[in-house]
N, C-alpha and C positions, 0 to 999 in steps of 0.2 A: 052103459060101458062108463068108467069113471075119468074125469078130466084129468091131465097132469097138472099137478101144483106146481106153481113156481118157486123154486128155493129161496128162503130167506137170505139176504146177503149178511155174510157175517164180517164184522169189520175186523182189520188186521191188527196186530198187537201195536198198543198205543205207547210202547215204550221209547220210541223215537218219533214222538209227535213234531210237526212244524213249531218253529218257534215265531214265525209271523201270524198275523191273525187270520181269519177267515176271510175270503175274497168279499163276500156278499155283504154280511153283518157285521165283521169286524170283531167278532168273537174269538176269544183265546185259546190256544192249543187245539186245533182241530184235530180229529183221530184219521188215522189212515183207513183207506176205503177201497182195497185193490188196486189194479193198474189197469189202463187202459190205452192204446195206442203208443205203447213203450214208456209211459209216463205214470208215476206214482199218483192215484186219485187219494182226495182226503174229504172228510164230512165234518161239517159244523156241528158242534155238540149243542149249539143253542137250541132248545126244544121248539123254539118259534121259526127256526130256520131249517136246520138239518140238510142245507143244500149242499151238493158235491161239487168239487171242482179239483184242478191241478195247479202248478204253478204259473203256468201260461194264462190261466183264465183271467180275465180283465187287464191284460198286457197287450201292447202292440202287436205281439207275435201270438196271439190265441188262434188256433184253427189253421194256422201255416202248416202245410205239408212238407215232406222232405227233408226233415230236420238234418239227416246227414250229409246234405247238400249246403246247409246255411254257412259253415266256414270257408268253403269252397268258392261261395259267390261273394263272401266278406274279402276274400283275398283279390276278387277281381275289383272292388269297391276301394281297396286301399290302393291298387294300382291304376285307379281313374280310369277302366274300362269302359267302352260305350255299352249300351244295354245290349244290341246286337251281338257283341263278341263275347260279351258276359254269359249270356243265355245259352249261346252254342258250345263255349267251355264248359259250363257246369252242366249242360243239357235239361233244361228246363225252357218253356215258352216265354216268347218275348214278353207277353203281357205279366206273366209271374214275374219276370226280372225288374218290371217297372215296379209292381207292386211290392216285391220284397225290398226294393231299395229304398222306397218311401215309410214302409213298416219299420226297417231296422233305423231309420234314421229319426223317427217319431219320438223316441225317448230321448235321445240326445237333443232334439230339438225342444222339448221342455225342459231339460236341464241346461236352464240358461241363466240362472239367478246366481253366478259365479261370483263371491265375495273378492273384492278388491282392495288393494292395499299398497300403502308406499307412494310413490310417484305415479299417479294414474294419468294417462292420455287419453282425450277422446276427440272423435271427429266425425263428420257425416261423409257419406259416399251414396251414390244414385245409381239405380239399376233402369233400363228402360223397360217399361211396363210391356209384359208378354202373356197373351191369353192363349198361349200353345193348347191345343186339346179342346178349346170351347168351339161349340159349331155356332153359337149365335152371340152376337155382341150387340149391346143396346146404348152403350155409351160413347162409342165411336165407331167409325167406319174401318172394314178390315183392312189390312195393309197385303199388298199384291206380293204374293211370294214370300211372306215373312219378312217384308221389308223393315227397316228399322223405324222408330218413331222419331219424331222431331227432338232432337237432345237439347234444344234451347226452350221447348215447351215444357213449364212445369208438370202440367197432367199428363204428361206422357212417360213420368220418372217415378221410381217408387223410391222413397228416402229411408236409409238404413243408417242409424248410428252404432258406431261401433267404439267400446270402451276396453281398454287393454291396460294392465299395470306391468311394472319392469320385471315381475316375476313370470309372464307370459299367459296370465289368466285373461280371458276374453268374456265378452258379453256384448250382445248385438239387439237392436230394437229395429223391426220391421213396422213403418209406420206410414202410409202413403199420404195422409195429412199431417204430416209433422208439426206440433205445437208445442208450446212452452210448458203447458200443464201435463202432457204427455212425458216429455222429457223428463221433468222432475221426478213424477212418479216412479220411471224406471230406473233413474239414478240413485233414489233415496235407499233403497233397500240394500245395495250392492257396495255403496262407497262406504269405507270406513272414515269415521270422522276425524282421524289423527291423519289421514293421508292428504297428499298434494295433489290438486288436480289442475292439469294444463292442457288448456284448449284453444281452439280458434278466437276470433273476436267476437263469437255470436253472444249476444246479450242474455240467452236463457242458462248458459253456464255460468256467468256471473252472478245472476240473481239466485241460482241455485246455492251456490257457494257460500253466498252471503247468509241465505236463510238457514243454512246448516252448520254455519262457522267453520267452515273448510278452506284451506289457505288456497289460493287461485292463481294462476298465471296466464295471463292472455298473451297469445301470440299474433301479431295482426300482419299477415303477409303484405297487406298492400302498402306498408311502409317498411318492407323487407324486414321486418322482426321474427325471425325464424328461431332464435335461441336466445334464453335467458340465464345469465350465470352458468354456461356452459353446459348444465345438466336439465334445465327445464324447457322441453322442446314436445314436439308432437310427431317426432320423426319416426319413432317405433310404429305407432298407430298407422301411419301413413305406408310404412313398409309391409305391415300385415294387410292392408286395404288394396294394395298392389299385388301381394299373393292371391288374395280372394280373388281379384278380378281377373288376372292370368289364369287361375283355375278354372273360372267360369268359362272361358273361352272354348274349350272342348265340348262343353254341352251345346254349343250354335243357340245360344238365347235359353234362358231357363225361366218355364211359366211363373208367373207372379204369385200364384196359389201355392207353389213349391219352394218358394225362397227361403224360409227359415229353415226347411230341412237341409239345403244346400249350404248355408251358413252354418248349421250344425256340424256337416261334413268337414268344413273347413278346419271347425274349431278341433274336431278329433285328431285333424292332421297335426296341428299345433300342439294340442295340451296331451294326447293320449301318451302312455309308455310305449316305447319302441318295441317290446316283445310282443311278437305276434298274438298270442293268446290274450294278452292282455289289452290290445288293441281291438281285438274281435268282441270280446265281453264288455268293454266299453261301449262299443258301436252299438250294442242291441240291449246295453242296461241290464246286462245278467248279473252283474254283482249286485245291484240295488234291489232286484225283485228276485234274487236266488234260483235264478233259472239255471238248470244244469245244462250244459253243452258238451 
């Protein structure tokens, strides 16, 4: 008895090939190659590759199920609902709600090198270290019933540098061991050389401005110097930090490992377009990755 032969896959018409490169090797103009899971699949033309993929391959959204519920869940995120309420409203498991939250925020967290110009304000803020979800701690004793760390103890705090210009663009840096070299490396690619930097009295902003030829105004609060010339101050970035801290309260302590994602969430509220679909697409990076929603 003859065995059944496997039919050869015939590629679809290539008249509407992708404009972005193949996911694996970067070859140009991959060909359409059928559909799977409701998504168009493509095949790389490179003879050394020939791998198939879809638009989600290699992105934070790869292999996530229930795409029809993504926007419903993003509405819950936009409204800052808790994980349990969001899971019940959308009809997904609690663990799925947690995984989706951080998968959706991964792209926004990575898209943090926002170019800043004009009058730029910079300041630091601190979050108490949180090891939520970790079963074993090696660097300190556990806190009973989620108690707060010592706010005066530097080792218990995570430093965050917030940079914001008067156009509303924001960038942030999470660094537990904040040092001058780290801050300089963070600021160099995002600050326009014709801008004016306003900061507190910390010396690393002074040296950064001198090295890059950037106009700089230092505001030293210890001598009650909060505004220079009526327009040079750091009140806008401090207001942003206040809103950031207020938004964090509802999460009852953010795990330090996920802090960059929650900072990205705040940036979305501040910078994304108010239209619902535009907010959702920006949240999951759909425009950057040509992801259909």
